[in-house]
C-alpha positions in Angstrom: 130.8 96.8 81.7 134.0 95.3 80.2 135.3 94.4 83.6 132.1 92.5 84.4 132.3 90.5 81.2 135.9 89.7 81.8 135.2 88.5 85.4 132.3 86.4 84.0 134.5 84.8 81.3 137.3 84.1 83.7 135.0 82.5 86.3 133.5 80.2 83.6 137.0 79.2 82.3 138.2 78.6 85.9 135.2 76.4 86.6 135.9 74.4 83.4 139.6 73.9 84.3 138.7 73.0 87.8 136.1 70.3 86.8 138.6 69.0 84.1 141.2 68.4 86.8 138.8 66.4 88.8 137.6 64.4 85.8 141.2 63.5 85.0 141.8 62.5 88.5 138.8 60.2 88.5 140.3 58.3 85.5 143.9 58.4 86.8 143.3 57.1 90.4 142.2 53.5 90.9 138.9 52.9 92.6 140.0 49.7 94.4 142.8 47.3 94.4 142.3 44.3 92.3 145.1 42.2 93.9 143.9 39.4 96.1 145.7 38.9 99.4 146.7 35.3 100.1 146.6 34.4 103.8 148.6 31.3 104.7 146.9 28.6 106.8 147.9 28.9 110.6 150.2 26.2 111.6 150.4 26.3 115.4 147.9 26.8 118.1 149.1 30.4 118.7 148.8 31.2 115.1 145.2 29.8 115.0 144.3 31.9 117.9 145.8 35.0 116.4 144.1 34.4 113.1 140.7 33.9 114.8 141.1 37.2 116.8 142.1 39.1 113.6 139.2 37.9 111.5 136.5 38.8 113.9 
């Protein structure tokens, strides 16, 4: 009976620690990057074509 109680308590503690790690990771890792990427205006004809192909 003691062994069963010990396993039960240890499994509950392991679950709490496991969920605590994921909660900490949710706060530590950024969801999305807030930096805006600036794209320079294409100068030549080849750059315009390349830009048009990439944005499709």
